[in-house]
C-alpha positions as CSV (number, residue, x, y, z in Angstrom):
1,M,0.0,0.0,0.0
2,G,1.6,3.2,-1.2
3,S,2.1,6.0,1.3
4,A,-0.1,9.0,0.9
5,T,1.5,12.3,0.2
6,I,0.0,15.4,1.8
7,A,0.7,18.7,0.2
8,V,1.9,21.3,2.7
9,D,2.4,24.9,1.8
10,E,6.0,25.8,2.1
11,E,6.8,28.9,4.1
12,P,8.5,31.6,2.1
13,K,12.2,31.6,2.5
14,S,13.8,34.6,4.2
15,G,15.2,35.9,0.9
16,E,11.7,35.8,-0.7
17,T,10.2,37.6,2.3
18,D,12.8,40.3,2.2
19,R,12.2,40.8,-1.6
20,H,8.4,41.1,-0.9
21,R,9.0,43.7,1.7
22,Q,11.3,45.6,-0.6
23,R,8.7,45.6,-3.4
24,S,6.0,46.8,-1.0
25,G,8.2,49.6,0.2
26,Q,9.0,50.6,-3.4
27,I,5.3,50.6,-4.3
28,A,4.5,52.8,-1.4
29,A,7.3,55.2,-2.2
30,H,6.2,55.4,-5.8
31,H,2.7,56.2,-4.6
32,V,4.0,59.3,-2.8
33,R,6.1,60.4,-5.9
34,R,3.2,59.9,-8.2
35,F,0.9,61.9,-6.0
36,R,3.5,64.7,-5.9
37,D,3.6,64.7,-9.7
38,V,-0.2,65.0,-9.8
39,T,-0.2,67.9,-7.4
40,N,2.3,69.8,-9.5
41,G,0.1,69.4,-12.6
42,I,-3.0,70.5,-10.6
43,F,-1.2,73.7,-9.4
44,G,-0.4,74.6,-13.0
45,L,-4.0,73.9,-14.0
46,I,-5.3,76.2,-11.3
47,V,-3.1,79.1,-12.4
48,V,-4.1,78.7,-16.1
49,L,-7.8,78.4,-15.3
50,S,-7.5,81.5,-13.1
51,G,-6.0,83.5,-15.9
52,F,-8.7,82.4,-18.3
53,A,-11.4,83.2,-15.8
54,L,-10.4,86.9,-16.1
55,T,-10.0,87.1,-19.9
56,E,-13.6,88.1,-20.4
57,V,-13.5,91.0,-18.0
58,P,-14.0,94.2,-20.1
59,V,-11.1,96.7,-19.8
60,R,-12.6,100.1,-20.6
61,V,-10.5,102.3,-18.4
62,P,-7.0,101.8,-16.7
63,Y,-8.7,101.2,-13.4
64,D,-10.3,98.0,-14.7
65,M,-6.8,96.5,-14.7
66,V,-6.6,97.1,-11.0
67,N,-9.7,95.0,-10.5
68,I,-8.2,92.2,-12.5
69,V,-5.0,92.3,-10.6
70,C,-6.9,92.4,-7.3
71,Y,-8.4,89.1,-8.2
72,F,-5.4,87.4,-9.8
73,L,-2.8,88.3,-7.2
74,P,-4.5,86.5,-4.3
75,I,-5.1,83.5,-6.4
76,F,-1.5,83.4,-7.5
77,L,-0.4,83.6,-3.9
78,F,-2.9,80.9,-3.0
79,V,-1.4,78.5,-5.5
80,V,2.2,79.3,-4.4
81,Y,1.5,78.8,-0.8
82,L,-0.6,75.7,-1.4
83,W,2.2,74.2,-3.6
84,R,4.8,74.9,-0.9
85,Q,2.8,73.5,2.0
86,V,1.7,70.4,0.2
87,G,5.4,69.7,-0.7
88,E,6.4,70.2,2.9
89,L,3.7,67.8,4.2
90,L,4.8,65.2,1.6
91,D,8.4,65.6,2.7
92,V,7.6,64.2,6.2
93,H,4.8,61.9,5.0
94,P,5.6,58.2,5.6
95,S,5.1,56.1,2.5
96,H,2.9,53.5,4.2
97,D,0.4,56.1,5.5
98,R,-2.2,57.1,2.8
99,R,-4.6,59.0,5.1
100,L,-2.6,62.3,4.5
101,T,-2.8,61.9,0.7
102,Q,-6.5,61.2,0.9
103,I,-7.1,64.5,2.9
104,L,-4.9,66.4,0.5
105,T,-6.9,65.0,-2.4
106,V,-10.0,66.6,-1.0
107,C,-8.0,69.7,-0.4
108,L,-6.9,69.9,-4.0
109,F,-10.5,69.2,-5.2
110,F,-11.6,72.4,-3.4
111,A,-8.6,74.2,-4.8
112,T,-9.6,73.5,-8.4
113,L,-13.0,75.1,-7.6
114,V,-11.4,78.5,-6.9
115,P,-11.1,79.5,-10.6
116,V,-14.7,78.5,-11.2
117,A,-15.8,80.6,-8.2
118,V,-13.7,83.5,-9.5
119,R,-15.3,83.2,-12.9
120,L,-18.8,83.3,-11.4
121,S,-17.9,86.2,-9.1
122,V,-16.2,88.5,-11.6
123,V,-17.9,88.1,-15.0
124,G,-21.6,88.5,-15.4
125,E,-23.8,89.4,-18.3
126,G,-22.5,92.5,-20.0
127,G,-19.5,93.0,-17.7
128,V,-18.1,92.8,-14.2
129,R,-20.3,91.9,-11.3
130,T,-20.3,93.5,-7.9
131,Y,-17.0,92.7,-6.1
132,A,-18.5,90.2,-3.7
133,P,-16.8,86.8,-4.2
134,V,-18.2,85.2,-1.0
135,G,-17.8,81.8,-2.6
136,V,-14.1,82.3,-3.2
137,S,-13.6,83.3,0.4
138,F,-15.2,80.2,1.8
139,I,-13.6,77.8,-0.7
140,V,-10.1,79.1,0.0
141,A,-10.9,79.0,3.8
142,A,-11.9,75.3,3.4
143,V,-8.6,74.5,1.7
144,F,-6.6,76.1,4.5
145,L,-8.6,74.4,7.1
146,L,-7.8,71.0,5.5
147,L,-4.1,72.0,5.3
148,A,-4.2,72.9,9.0
149,L,-5.7,69.4,9.7
150,C,-2.9,67.8,7.7
151,A,-0.2,69.7,9.4
152,H,-1.6,69.0,12.9
153,R,-2.0,65.3,12.1
154,A,1.6,65.2,10.7
155,A,2.9,66.8,13.9
156,R,1.0,64.5,16.2
157,V,1.5,61.2,14.3
158,H,5.1,61.5,13.3
159,T,6.5,63.0,16.5
160,E,8.7,59.9,17.2
161,V,10.3,59.9,13.7
162,T,10.4,63.7,13.1
163,H,13.1,66.0,14.3
164,P,11.8,68.3,17.1
165,K,12.4,71.4,15.0
166,D,10.3,69.9,12.2
167,T,7.5,69.0,14.7
168,R,7.5,72.6,15.9
169,F,7.4,73.8,12.3
170,L,4.4,71.6,11.5
171,R,2.5,72.9,14.6
172,Q,3.3,76.4,13.6
173,L,2.2,75.7,10.1
174,A,-1.1,74.3,11.4
175,L,-1.7,77.6,13.3
176,S,-0.8,79.7,10.3
177,D,-3.2,77.8,8.1
178,L,-5.9,78.2,10.7
179,L,-5.3,81.9,10.9
180,T,-5.3,82.3,7.1
181,A,-8.6,80.4,6.9
182,L,-10.2,82.6,9.6
183,M,-9.1,85.8,7.7
184,F,-10.7,84.5,4.5
185,M,-13.9,83.7,6.3
186,A,-13.9,87.1,7.9
187,S,-13.4,88.8,4.5
188,A,-16.8,87.4,3.4
189,A,-18.5,89.7,5.9
190,L,-16.9,92.9,4.5
191,D,-18.9,95.4,2.4
192,A,-18.4,94.6,-1.3
193,E,-18.0,98.3,-2.1
194,A,-15.5,99.1,0.6
195,S,-12.1,100.1,-0.7
196,V,-8.8,101.5,0.5
197,L,-7.0,103.8,-2.0
198,R,-9.4,102.5,-4.7
199,V,-8.3,98.9,-3.9
200,P,-11.2,96.6,-2.7
201,L,-10.8,96.0,1.0
202,Q,-11.8,92.4,0.5
203,S,-8.9,91.8,-1.9
204,A,-6.5,93.6,0.6
205,V,-7.6,91.2,3.3
206,W,-7.0,88.3,1.0
207,V,-3.4,89.3,0.3
208,A,-2.8,90.1,3.9
209,A,-4.0,86.6,4.9
210,F,-0.9,85.1,3.3
211,F,1.6,87.3,5.1
212,V,0.1,88.1,8.5
213,P,1.0,84.6,10.0
214,N,4.6,84.9,8.9
215,I,4.9,88.4,10.2
216,L,3.5,87.3,13.6
217,W,5.9,84.4,13.8
218,G,8.8,86.7,12.9
219,V,7.8,89.1,15.6
220,Q,7.5,86.3,18.1
221,A,11.0,85.0,17.2
222,R,12.5,88.4,17.7
223,L,10.9,88.9,21.0
224,R,12.1,85.4,22.1
225,R,15.7,86.2,21.1
226,A,15.5,89.6,22.8
227,A,14.3,88.0,26.0
């Protein structure tokens, strides 16, 4: 009577296990690099769409160019700051954690809506609408609130693997994003016809929102060194 042969799954050898782990690590690393490439393309798309959103604005007098610049400058600063902060978050992002890229994907979705909101706010039938882009203010505020969430999460989750200076930077970045979001939300309550030196007050607050946090941190650093 022949002996029965039982098939038993062989355990993977140590060399095969190491190669599997190496492939998994490479796939995760490629995921982050691919996401970074996608974000760079989205930023370029936002700038182009923002420019096209203003091409239909009639320019009858030189002051009309001021209105165009008042719209485009904050959007340009928005793209620059968004590109920089997304890059900084991805620099400390571990390849195995996809939650951050998921949140950033939602953030970029709202960012692509900014040119659409600008188009609806600026150009109406027969010319320029009243300077009251409430939608732009809240969409940009939503983007910076999501960035603040990402920076806070990165500082909290990666404390053990991140340099203490980087952790402090991420916490400061979260506060800066939160302050920027609050300033954009506050700008929605301003009078649409209010202006300073013929520059719409709402646009001035938009531009200031990108610089006020850095100014505050600079003043705080000087006071700390002086003490």
